[in-house]
N, CA, C and O atoms as a Maestro MAE file, in Angstrom:
{
 s_m_m2io_version
 :::
 2.0.0
}

f_m_ct {
 s_m_title
 :::
 protein
 m_atom[292] {
  # First column is atom index #
  i_m_mmod_type
  r_m_x_coord
  r_m_y_coord
  r_m_z_coord
  i_m_residue_number
  s_m_chain_name
  s_m_pdb_residue_name
  s_m_pdb_atom_name
  i_m_atomic_number
  :::
  1 25 0.812 -1.194 0.000 1 A "MET " " N  " 7
  2 3 0.000 0.000 0.000 1 A "MET " " CA " 6
  3 2 0.859 1.263 0.000 1 A "MET " " C  " 6
  4 15 0.385 2.317 -0.423 1 A "MET " " O  " 8
  5 25 2.079 1.190 0.451 2 A "GLY " " N  " 7
  6 3 2.961 2.351 0.494 2 A "GLY " " CA " 6
  7 2 3.329 2.860 -0.888 2 A "GLY " " C  " 6
  8 15 3.512 4.061 -1.084 2 A "GLY " " O  " 8
  9 25 3.439 1.938 -1.854 3 A "PHE " " N  " 7
  10 3 3.808 2.332 -3.219 3 A "PHE " " CA " 6
  11 2 2.742 3.222 -3.842 3 A "PHE " " C  " 6
  12 15 3.059 4.222 -4.486 3 A "PHE " " O  " 8
  13 25 1.472 2.856 -3.650 4 A "GLU " " N  " 7
  14 3 0.377 3.640 -4.226 4 A "GLU " " CA " 6
  15 2 0.349 5.048 -3.655 4 A "GLU " " C  " 6
  16 15 0.086 6.011 -4.375 4 A "GLU " " O  " 8
  17 25 0.619 5.164 -2.371 5 A "ILE " " N  " 7
  18 3 0.614 6.483 -1.734 5 A "ILE " " CA " 6
  19 2 1.738 7.344 -2.301 5 A "ILE " " C  " 6
  20 15 1.538 8.534 -2.546 5 A "ILE " " O  " 8
  21 25 2.918 6.760 -2.514 6 A "LYS " " N  " 7
  22 3 4.028 7.522 -3.083 6 A "LYS " " CA " 6
  23 2 3.725 7.969 -4.505 6 A "LYS " " C  " 6
  24 15 4.070 9.085 -4.893 6 A "LYS " " O  " 8
  25 25 3.080 7.102 -5.290 7 A "VAL " " N  " 7
  26 3 2.705 7.463 -6.656 7 A "VAL " " CA " 6
  27 2 1.732 8.634 -6.643 7 A "VAL " " C  " 6
  28 15 1.869 9.562 -7.440 7 A "VAL " " O  " 8
  29 25 0.759 8.600 -5.753 8 A "VAL " " N  " 7
  30 3 -0.216 9.683 -5.647 8 A "VAL " " CA " 6
  31 2 0.471 10.976 -5.222 8 A "VAL " " C  " 6
  32 15 0.132 12.043 -5.733 8 A "VAL " " O  " 8
  33 25 1.424 10.904 -4.304 9 A "GLN " " N  " 7
  34 3 2.137 12.092 -3.855 9 A "GLN " " CA " 6
  35 2 2.960 12.698 -4.991 9 A "GLN " " C  " 6
  36 15 3.001 13.919 -5.144 9 A "GLN " " O  " 8
  37 25 3.609 11.859 -5.781 10 A "VAL " " N  " 7
  38 3 4.394 12.361 -6.916 10 A "VAL " " CA " 6
  39 2 3.471 12.998 -7.950 10 A "VAL " " C  " 6
  40 15 3.792 14.055 -8.492 10 A "VAL " " O  " 8
  41 25 2.333 12.372 -8.230 11 A "LEU " " N  " 7
  42 3 1.395 12.926 -9.203 11 A "LEU " " CA " 6
  43 2 0.806 14.239 -8.723 11 A "LEU " " C  " 6
  44 15 0.527 15.119 -9.538 11 A "LEU " " O  " 8
  45 25 0.610 14.395 -7.416 12 A "GLN " " N  " 7
  46 3 0.107 15.658 -6.895 12 A "GLN " " CA " 6
  47 2 1.115 16.775 -7.097 12 A "GLN " " C  " 6
  48 15 0.728 17.915 -7.352 12 A "GLN " " O  " 8
  49 25 2.397 16.467 -6.988 13 A "LYS " " N  " 7
  50 3 3.429 17.481 -7.164 13 A "LYS " " CA " 6
  51 2 3.671 17.797 -8.633 13 A "LYS " " C  " 6
  52 15 4.018 18.927 -8.974 13 A "LYS " " O  " 8
  53 25 3.493 16.810 -9.503 14 A "ALA " " N  " 7
  54 3 3.863 16.984 -10.912 14 A "ALA " " CA " 6
  55 2 2.693 16.720 -11.847 14 A "ALA " " C  " 6
  56 15 2.899 16.196 -12.941 14 A "ALA " " O  " 8
  57 25 1.477 17.064 -11.454 15 A "TRP " " N  " 7
  58 3 0.314 16.745 -12.288 15 A "TRP " " CA " 6
  59 2 0.322 17.531 -13.592 15 A "TRP " " C  " 6
  60 15 -0.167 17.032 -14.605 15 A "TRP " " O  " 8
  61 25 0.864 18.743 -13.597 16 A "LEU " " N  " 7
  62 3 0.924 19.501 -14.852 16 A "LEU " " CA " 6
  63 2 1.852 18.824 -15.862 16 A "LEU " " C  " 6
  64 15 1.499 18.658 -17.030 16 A "LEU " " O  " 8
  65 25 3.032 18.439 -15.400 17 A "GLU " " N  " 7
  66 3 3.970 17.751 -16.279 17 A "GLU " " CA " 6
  67 2 3.405 16.417 -16.747 17 A "GLU " " C  " 6
  68 15 3.580 16.038 -17.905 17 A "GLU " " O  " 8
  69 25 2.731 15.709 -15.853 18 A "PHE " " N  " 7
  70 3 2.122 14.430 -16.196 18 A "PHE " " CA " 6
  71 2 1.049 14.610 -17.264 18 A "PHE " " C  " 6
  72 15 0.954 13.803 -18.189 18 A "PHE " " O  " 8
  73 25 0.247 15.653 -17.145 19 A "THR " " N  " 7
  74 3 -0.803 15.928 -18.129 19 A "THR " " CA " 6
  75 2 -0.212 16.249 -19.494 19 A "THR " " C  " 6
  76 15 -0.699 15.754 -20.510 19 A "THR " " O  " 8
  77 25 0.827 17.070 -19.527 20 A "VAL " " N  " 7
  78 3 1.477 17.407 -20.796 20 A "VAL " " CA " 6
  79 2 2.102 16.163 -21.414 20 A "VAL " " C  " 6
  80 15 2.012 15.957 -22.624 20 A "VAL " " O  " 8
  81 25 2.734 15.337 -20.590 21 A "CYS " " N  " 7
  82 3 3.354 14.103 -21.085 21 A "CYS " " CA " 6
  83 2 2.311 13.151 -21.662 21 A "CYS " " C  " 6
  84 15 2.515 12.579 -22.734 21 A "CYS " " O  " 8
  85 25 1.205 12.982 -20.961 22 A "CYS " " N  " 7
  86 3 0.144 12.084 -21.451 22 A "CYS " " CA " 6
  87 2 -0.462 12.592 -22.751 22 A "CYS " " C  " 6
  88 15 -0.707 11.807 -23.667 22 A "CYS " " O  " 8
  89 25 -0.704 13.886 -22.843 23 A "SER " " N  " 7
  90 3 -1.273 14.419 -24.078 23 A "SER " " CA " 6
  91 2 -0.293 14.276 -25.239 23 A "SER " " C  " 6
  92 15 -0.712 14.030 -26.370 23 A "SER " " O  " 8
  93 25 0.993 14.425 -24.978 24 A "SER " " N  " 7
  94 3 1.992 14.223 -26.028 24 A "SER " " CA " 6
  95 2 2.034 12.777 -26.492 24 A "SER " " C  " 6
  96 15 2.146 12.505 -27.687 24 A "SER " " O  " 8
  97 25 1.944 11.851 -25.544 25 A "MET " " N  " 7
  98 3 1.957 10.434 -25.910 25 A "MET " " CA " 6
  99 2 0.715 10.057 -26.710 25 A "MET " " C  " 6
  100 15 0.801 9.285 -27.665 25 A "MET " " O  " 8
  101 25 -0.428 10.595 -26.327 26 A "VAL " " N  " 7
  102 3 -1.653 10.327 -27.076 26 A "VAL " " CA " 6
  103 2 -1.537 10.875 -28.494 26 A "VAL " " C  " 6
  104 15 -1.941 10.218 -29.453 26 A "VAL " " O  " 8
  105 25 -0.985 12.077 -28.623 27 A "TYR " " N  " 7
  106 3 -0.781 12.675 -29.945 27 A "TYR " " CA " 6
  107 2 0.113 11.780 -30.812 27 A "TYR " " C  " 6
  108 15 -0.188 11.542 -31.982 27 A "TYR " " O  " 8
  109 25 1.206 11.291 -30.235 28 A "ILE " " N  " 7
  110 3 2.135 10.435 -30.982 28 A "ILE " " CA " 6
  111 2 1.451 9.134 -31.393 28 A "ILE " " C  " 6
  112 15 1.621 8.675 -32.523 28 A "ILE " " O  " 8
  113 25 0.683 8.540 -30.490 29 A "ILE " " N  " 7
  114 3 -0.018 7.285 -30.811 29 A "ILE " " CA " 6
  115 2 -1.020 7.507 -31.930 29 A "ILE " " C  " 6
  116 15 -1.118 6.687 -32.842 29 A "ILE " " O  " 8
  117 25 -1.766 8.603 -31.873 30 A "VAL " " N  " 7
  118 3 -2.741 8.896 -32.929 30 A "VAL " " CA " 6
  119 2 -2.036 9.102 -34.260 30 A "VAL " " C  " 6
  120 15 -2.511 8.623 -35.290 30 A "VAL " " O  " 8
  121 25 -0.907 9.809 -34.254 31 A "ARG " " N  " 7
  122 3 -0.161 10.019 -35.500 31 A "ARG " " CA " 6
  123 2 0.365 8.704 -36.071 31 A "ARG " " C  " 6
  124 15 0.333 8.500 -37.285 31 A "ARG " " O  " 8
  125 25 0.844 7.818 -35.214 32 A "ILE " " N  " 7
  126 3 1.346 6.516 -35.685 32 A "ILE " " CA " 6
  127 2 0.217 5.695 -36.288 32 A "ILE " " C  " 6
  128 15 0.377 5.100 -37.354 32 A "ILE " " O  " 8
  129 25 -0.919 5.663 -35.610 33 A "VAL " " N  " 7
  130 3 -2.064 4.914 -36.134 33 A "VAL " " CA " 6
  131 2 -2.523 5.512 -37.464 33 A "VAL " " C  " 6
  132 15 -2.906 4.775 -38.373 33 A "VAL " " O  " 8
  133 25 -2.489 6.820 -37.582 34 A "ALA " " N  " 7
  134 3 -2.874 7.464 -38.842 34 A "ALA " " CA " 6
  135 2 -1.865 7.156 -39.946 34 A "ALA " " C  " 6
  136 15 -2.244 6.985 -41.104 34 A "ALA " " O  " 8
  137 25 -0.583 7.083 -39.591 35 A "ASP " " N  " 7
  138 3 0.445 6.779 -40.597 35 A "ASP " " CA " 6
  139 2 0.315 5.354 -41.121 35 A "ASP " " C  " 6
  140 15 0.728 5.070 -42.245 35 A "ASP " " O  " 8
  141 25 -0.248 4.466 -40.328 36 A "VAL " " N  " 7
  142 3 -0.451 3.089 -40.751 36 A "VAL " " CA " 6
  143 2 -1.763 2.966 -41.541 36 A "VAL " " C  " 6
  144 15 -2.150 1.872 -41.952 36 A "VAL " " O  " 8
  145 25 -2.430 4.090 -41.744 37 A "ASN " " N  " 7
  146 3 -3.691 4.186 -42.503 37 A "ASN " " CA " 6
  147 2 -4.848 3.434 -41.842 37 A "ASN " " C  " 6
  148 15 -5.707 2.877 -42.527 37 A "ASN " " O  " 8
  149 25 -4.862 3.424 -40.526 38 A "LYS " " N  " 7
  150 3 -5.976 2.809 -39.811 38 A "LYS " " CA " 6
  151 2 -7.092 3.819 -39.546 38 A "LYS " " C  " 6
  152 15 -8.260 3.445 -39.436 38 A "LYS " " O  " 8
  153 25 -6.733 5.088 -39.445 39 A "ILE " " N  " 7
  154 3 -7.733 6.138 -39.241 39 A "ILE " " CA " 6
  155 2 -7.408 7.313 -40.156 39 A "ILE " " C  " 6
  156 15 -6.268 7.482 -40.586 39 A "ILE " " O  " 8
  157 25 -8.407 8.107 -40.442 40 A "ASN " " N  " 7
  158 3 -8.216 9.334 -41.211 40 A "ASN " " CA " 6
  159 2 -8.273 10.515 -40.264 40 A "ASN " " C  " 6
  160 15 -9.234 10.681 -39.513 40 A "ASN " " O  " 8
  161 25 -7.237 11.333 -40.306 41 A "LEU " " N  " 7
  162 3 -7.183 12.492 -39.434 41 A "LEU " " CA " 6
  163 2 -7.832 13.695 -40.101 41 A "LEU " " C  " 6
  164 15 -7.718 13.870 -41.314 41 A "LEU " " O  " 8
  165 25 -8.509 14.521 -39.318 42 A "PRO " " N  " 7
  166 3 -9.018 15.773 -39.887 42 A "PRO " " CA " 6
  167 2 -7.857 16.717 -40.193 42 A "PRO " " C  " 6
  168 15 -6.769 16.578 -39.634 42 A "PRO " " O  " 8
  169 25 -8.092 17.653 -41.063 43 A "THR " " N  " 7
  170 3 -7.034 18.575 -41.488 43 A "THR " " CA " 6
  171 2 -6.489 19.380 -40.314 43 A "THR " " C  " 6
  172 15 -5.282 19.601 -40.223 43 A "THR " " O  " 8
  173 25 -7.362 19.816 -39.419 44 A "TRP " " N  " 7
  174 3 -6.895 20.634 -38.299 44 A "TRP " " CA " 6
  175 2 -5.942 19.850 -37.406 44 A "TRP " " C  " 6
  176 15 -5.025 20.429 -36.824 44 A "TRP " " O  " 8
  177 25 -6.147 18.530 -37.290 45 A "PHE " " N  " 7
  178 3 -5.262 17.724 -36.453 45 A "PHE " " CA " 6
  179 2 -3.907 17.531 -37.124 45 A "PHE " " C  " 6
  180 15 -2.876 17.504 -36.451 45 A "PHE " " O  " 8
  181 25 -3.907 17.399 -38.425 46 A "GLU " " N  " 7
  182 3 -2.640 17.242 -39.141 46 A "GLU " " CA " 6
  183 2 -1.790 18.500 -39.043 46 A "GLU " " C  " 6
  184 15 -0.562 18.419 -39.053 46 A "GLU " " O  " 8
  185 25 -2.426 19.655 -38.947 47 A "ASN " " N  " 7
  186 3 -1.696 20.920 -38.846 47 A "ASN " " CA " 6
  187 2 -1.405 21.315 -37.401 47 A "ASN " " C  " 6
  188 15 -0.737 22.319 -37.154 47 A "ASN " " O  " 8
  189 25 -1.896 20.544 -36.462 48 A "PHE " " N  " 7
  190 3 -1.718 20.831 -35.043 48 A "PHE " " CA " 6
  191 2 -0.282 20.506 -34.642 48 A "PHE " " C  " 6
  192 15 0.195 19.400 -34.894 48 A "PHE " " O  " 8
  193 25 0.402 21.449 -34.028 49 A "ASP " " N  " 7
  194 3 1.812 21.286 -33.688 49 A "ASP " " CA " 6
  195 2 1.981 20.978 -32.199 49 A "ASP " " C  " 6
  196 15 2.435 21.819 -31.422 49 A "ASP " " O  " 8
  197 25 1.611 19.773 -31.827 50 A "MET " " N  " 7
  198 3 1.636 19.382 -30.418 50 A "MET " " CA " 6
  199 2 3.036 19.376 -29.806 50 A "MET " " C  " 6
  200 15 3.171 19.788 -28.654 50 A "MET " " O  " 8
  201 25 4.086 18.936 -30.500 51 A "PRO " " N  " 7
  202 3 5.410 18.964 -29.865 51 A "PRO " " CA " 6
  203 2 5.848 20.365 -29.454 51 A "PRO " " C  " 6
  204 15 6.434 20.536 -28.385 51 A "PRO " " O  " 8
  205 25 5.578 21.355 -30.274 52 A "THR " " N  " 7
  206 3 5.955 22.726 -29.928 52 A "THR " " CA " 6
  207 2 5.120 23.241 -28.764 52 A "THR " " C  " 6
  208 15 5.636 23.919 -27.875 52 A "THR " " O  " 8
  209 25 3.846 22.925 -28.769 53 A "ILE " " N  " 7
  210 3 2.971 23.349 -27.675 53 A "ILE " " CA " 6
  211 2 3.407 22.685 -26.369 53 A "ILE " " C  " 6
  212 15 3.445 23.339 -25.328 53 A "ILE " " O  " 8
  213 25 3.732 21.415 -26.414 54 A "SER " " N  " 7
  214 3 4.187 20.705 -25.214 54 A "SER " " CA " 6
  215 2 5.489 21.285 -24.685 54 A "SER " " C  " 6
  216 15 5.650 21.464 -23.477 54 A "SER " " O  " 8
  217 25 6.410 21.576 -25.584 55 A "LEU " " N  " 7
  218 3 7.678 22.174 -25.171 55 A "LEU " " CA " 6
  219 2 7.440 23.522 -24.503 55 A "LEU " " C  " 6
  220 15 8.026 23.806 -23.459 55 A "LEU " " O  " 8
  221 25 6.592 24.349 -25.093 56 A "PHE " " N  " 7
  222 3 6.277 25.646 -24.502 56 A "PHE " " CA " 6
  223 2 5.655 25.477 -23.115 56 A "PHE " " C  " 6
  224 15 6.025 26.190 -22.182 56 A "PHE " " O  " 8
  225 25 4.720 24.544 -22.974 57 A "LEU " " N  " 7
  226 3 4.067 24.338 -21.681 57 A "LEU " " CA " 6
  227 2 5.041 23.857 -20.616 57 A "LEU " " C  " 6
  228 15 4.985 24.316 -19.475 57 A "LEU " " O  " 8
  229 25 5.925 22.946 -20.973 58 A "ILE " " N  " 7
  230 3 6.911 22.450 -20.001 58 A "ILE " " CA " 6
  231 2 7.851 23.575 -19.575 58 A "ILE " " C  " 6
  232 15 8.145 23.712 -18.388 58 A "ILE " " O  " 8
  233 25 8.324 24.379 -20.521 59 A "VAL " " N  " 7
  234 3 9.203 25.505 -20.179 59 A "VAL " " CA " 6
  235 2 8.461 26.494 -19.294 59 A "VAL " " C  " 6
  236 15 9.018 26.987 -18.313 59 A "VAL " " O  " 8
  237 25 7.215 26.787 -19.628 60 A "PHE " " N  " 7
  238 3 6.412 27.706 -18.831 60 A "PHE " " CA " 6
  239 2 6.216 27.170 -17.413 60 A "PHE " " C  " 6
  240 15 6.325 27.926 -16.448 60 A "PHE " " O  " 8
  241 25 5.929 25.881 -17.279 61 A "ILE " " N  " 7
  242 3 5.746 25.269 -15.958 61 A "ILE " " CA " 6
  243 2 7.038 25.341 -15.158 61 A "ILE " " C  " 6
  244 15 7.017 25.667 -13.971 61 A "ILE " " O  " 8
  245 25 8.169 25.035 -15.803 62 A "LEU " " N  " 7
  246 3 9.454 25.091 -15.100 62 A "LEU " " CA " 6
  247 2 9.791 26.509 -14.649 62 A "LEU " " C  " 6
  248 15 10.290 26.707 -13.541 62 A "LEU " " O  " 8
  249 25 9.521 27.496 -15.502 63 A "LEU " " N  " 7
  250 3 9.763 28.889 -15.113 63 A "LEU " " CA " 6
  251 2 8.859 29.298 -13.957 63 A "LEU " " C  " 6
  252 15 9.301 29.975 -13.029 63 A "LEU " " O  " 8
  253 25 7.616 28.895 -14.013 64 A "TYR " " N  " 7
  254 3 6.677 29.211 -12.940 64 A "TYR " " CA " 6
  255 2 7.120 28.583 -11.624 64 A "TYR " " C  " 6
  256 15 7.074 29.228 -10.576 64 A "TYR " " O  " 8
  257 25 7.550 27.329 -11.679 65 A "ARG " " N  " 7
  258 3 7.982 26.640 -10.459 65 A "ARG " " CA " 6
  259 2 9.272 27.250 -9.916 65 A "ARG " " C  " 6
  260 15 9.447 27.326 -8.700 65 A "ARG " " O  " 8
  261 25 10.181 27.686 -10.794 66 A "SER " " N  " 7
  262 3 11.426 28.294 -10.307 66 A "SER " " CA " 6
  263 2 11.141 29.647 -9.655 66 A "SER " " C  " 6
  264 15 11.774 29.993 -8.657 66 A "SER " " O  " 8
  265 25 10.207 30.411 -10.201 67 A "GLU " " N  " 7
  266 3 9.808 31.679 -9.580 67 A "GLU " " CA " 6
  267 2 9.158 31.428 -8.224 67 A "GLU " " C  " 6
  268 15 9.369 32.182 -7.274 67 A "GLU " " O  " 8
  269 25 8.371 30.368 -8.146 68 A "GLU " " N  " 7
  270 3 7.706 30.000 -6.904 68 A "GLU " " CA " 6
  271 2 8.733 29.688 -5.824 68 A "GLU " " C  " 6
  272 15 8.560 30.085 -4.672 68 A "GLU " " O  " 8
  273 25 9.808 28.976 -6.189 69 A "LYS " " N  " 7
  274 3 10.853 28.635 -5.229 69 A "LYS " " CA " 6
  275 2 11.635 29.877 -4.808 69 A "LYS " " C  " 6
  276 15 12.014 30.009 -3.644 69 A "LYS " " O  " 8
  277 25 11.878 30.789 -5.755 70 A "CYS " " N  " 7
  278 3 12.608 32.019 -5.420 70 A "CYS " " CA " 6
  279 2 11.801 32.884 -4.460 70 A "CYS " " C  " 6
  280 15 12.376 33.516 -3.573 70 A "CYS " " O  " 8
  281 25 10.504 32.925 -4.616 71 A "ASP " " N  " 7
  282 3 9.662 33.734 -3.741 71 A "ASP " " CA " 6
  283 2 9.595 33.161 -2.336 71 A "ASP " " C  " 6
  284 15 9.456 33.910 -1.369 71 A "ASP " " O  " 8
  285 25 9.695 31.825 -2.208 72 A "LYS " " N  " 7
  286 3 9.625 31.185 -0.891 72 A "LYS " " CA " 6
  287 2 10.931 31.312 -0.123 72 A "LYS " " C  " 6
  288 15 10.925 31.466 1.099 72 A "LYS " " O  " 8
  289 25 12.040 31.248 -0.829 73 A "GLY " " N  " 7
  290 3 13.286 31.165 -0.094 73 A "GLY " " CA " 6
  291 2 14.288 32.076 -0.587 73 A "GLY " " C  " 6
  292 15 15.399 32.116 -0.059 73 A "GLY " " O  " 8
  :::
 }
 m_bond[291] {
  # First column is bond index #
  i_m_from
  i_m_to
  i_m_order
  :::
  1 1 2 1
  2 2 3 1
  3 3 4 2
  4 3 5 1
  5 5 6 1
  6 6 7 1
  7 7 8 2
  8 7 9 1
  9 9 10 1
  10 10 11 1
  11 11 12 2
  12 11 13 1
  13 13 14 1
  14 14 15 1
  15 15 16 2
  16 15 17 1
  17 17 18 1
  18 18 19 1
  19 19 20 2
  20 19 21 1
  21 21 22 1
  22 22 23 1
  23 23 24 2
  24 23 25 1
  25 25 26 1
  26 26 27 1
  27 27 28 2
  28 27 29 1
  29 29 30 1
  30 30 31 1
  31 31 32 2
  32 31 33 1
  33 33 34 1
  34 34 35 1
  35 35 36 2
  36 35 37 1
  37 37 38 1
  38 38 39 1
  39 39 40 2
  40 39 41 1
  41 41 42 1
  42 42 43 1
  43 43 44 2
  44 43 45 1
  45 45 46 1
  46 46 47 1
  47 47 48 2
  48 47 49 1
  49 49 50 1
  50 50 51 1
  51 51 52 2
  52 51 53 1
  53 53 54 1
  54 54 55 1
  55 55 56 2
  56 55 57 1
  57 57 58 1
  58 58 59 1
  59 59 60 2
  60 59 61 1
  61 61 62 1
  62 62 63 1
  63 63 64 2
  64 63 65 1
  65 65 66 1
  66 66 67 1
  67 67 68 2
  68 67 69 1
  69 69 70 1
  70 70 71 1
  71 71 72 2
  72 71 73 1
  73 73 74 1
  74 74 75 1
  75 75 76 2
  76 75 77 1
  77 77 78 1
  78 78 79 1
  79 79 80 2
  80 79 81 1
  81 81 82 1
  82 82 83 1
  83 83 84 2
  84 83 85 1
  85 85 86 1
  86 86 87 1
  87 87 88 2
  88 87 89 1
  89 89 90 1
  90 90 91 1
  91 91 92 2
  92 91 93 1
  93 93 94 1
  94 94 95 1
  95 95 96 2
  96 95 97 1
  97 97 98 1
  98 98 99 1
  99 99 100 2
  100 99 101 1
  101 101 102 1
  102 102 103 1
  103 103 104 2
  104 103 105 1
  105 105 106 1
  106 106 107 1
  107 107 108 2
  108 107 109 1
  109 109 110 1
  110 110 111 1
  111 111 112 2
  112 111 113 1
  113 113 114 1
  114 114 115 1
  115 115 116 2
  116 115 117 1
  117 117 118 1
  118 118 119 1
  119 119 120 2
  120 119 121 1
  121 121 122 1
  122 122 123 1
  123 123 124 2
  124 123 125 1
  125 125 126 1
  126 126 127 1
  127 127 128 2
  128 127 129 1
  129 129 130 1
  130 130 131 1
  131 131 132 2
  132 131 133 1
  133 133 134 1
  134 134 135 1
  135 135 136 2
  136 135 137 1
  137 137 138 1
  138 138 139 1
  139 139 140 2
  140 139 141 1
  141 141 142 1
  142 142 143 1
  143 143 144 2
  144 143 145 1
  145 145 146 1
  146 146 147 1
  147 147 148 2
  148 147 149 1
  149 149 150 1
  150 150 151 1
  151 151 152 2
  152 151 153 1
  153 153 154 1
  154 154 155 1
  155 155 156 2
  156 155 157 1
  157 157 158 1
  158 158 159 1
  159 159 160 2
  160 159 161 1
  161 161 162 1
  162 162 163 1
  163 163 164 2
  164 163 165 1
  165 165 166 1
  166 166 167 1
  167 167 168 2
  168 167 169 1
  169 169 170 1
  170 170 171 1
  171 171 172 2
  172 171 173 1
  173 173 174 1
  174 174 175 1
  175 175 176 2
  176 175 177 1
  177 177 178 1
  178 178 179 1
  179 179 180 2
  180 179 181 1
  181 181 182 1
  182 182 183 1
  183 183 184 2
  184 183 185 1
  185 185 186 1
  186 186 187 1
  187 187 188 2
  188 187 189 1
  189 189 190 1
  190 190 191 1
  191 191 192 2
  192 191 193 1
  193 193 194 1
  194 194 195 1
  195 195 196 2
  196 195 197 1
  197 197 198 1
  198 198 199 1
  199 199 200 2
  200 199 201 1
  201 201 202 1
  202 202 203 1
  203 203 204 2
  204 203 205 1
  205 205 206 1
  206 206 207 1
  207 207 208 2
  208 207 209 1
  209 209 210 1
  210 210 211 1
  211 211 212 2
  212 211 213 1
  213 213 214 1
  214 214 215 1
  215 215 216 2
  216 215 217 1
  217 217 218 1
  218 218 219 1
  219 219 220 2
  220 219 221 1
  221 221 222 1
  222 222 223 1
  223 223 224 2
  224 223 225 1
  225 225 226 1
  226 226 227 1
  227 227 228 2
  228 227 229 1
  229 229 230 1
  230 230 231 1
  231 231 232 2
  232 231 233 1
  233 233 234 1
  234 234 235 1
  235 235 236 2
  236 235 237 1
  237 237 238 1
  238 238 239 1
  239 239 240 2
  240 239 241 1
  241 241 242 1
  242 242 243 1
  243 243 244 2
  244 243 245 1
  245 245 246 1
  246 246 247 1
  247 247 248 2
  248 247 249 1
  249 249 250 1
  250 250 251 1
  251 251 252 2
  252 251 253 1
  253 253 254 1
  254 254 255 1
  255 255 256 2
  256 255 257 1
  257 257 258 1
  258 258 259 1
  259 259 260 2
  260 259 261 1
  261 261 262 1
  262 262 263 1
  263 263 264 2
  264 263 265 1
  265 265 266 1
  266 266 267 1
  267 267 268 2
  268 267 269 1
  269 269 270 1
  270 270 271 1
  271 271 272 2
  272 271 273 1
  273 273 274 1
  274 274 275 1
  275 275 276 2
  276 275 277 1
  277 277 278 1
  278 278 279 1
  279 279 280 2
  280 279 281 1
  281 281 282 1
  282 282 283 1
  283 283 284 2
  284 283 285 1
  285 285 286 1
  286 286 287 1
  287 287 288 2
  288 287 289 1
  289 289 290 1
  290 290 291 1
  291 291 292 2
  :::
 }
}
């Protein structure tokens, strides 16, 4: 039971990063399935630049967290 509690504690601290990571993985899986011609993607999804958006969000989260630490200590 201790392992589950530690996982929950880590997810509480890093839920933003976890969300960005999961959305990136889903995007990659959808692109792979589309490349194998199993599904047809809409045009807006093909033009959607998820890697750049994910990178921006991670950098923004890291900057926000570093400012938060500077303000505390």
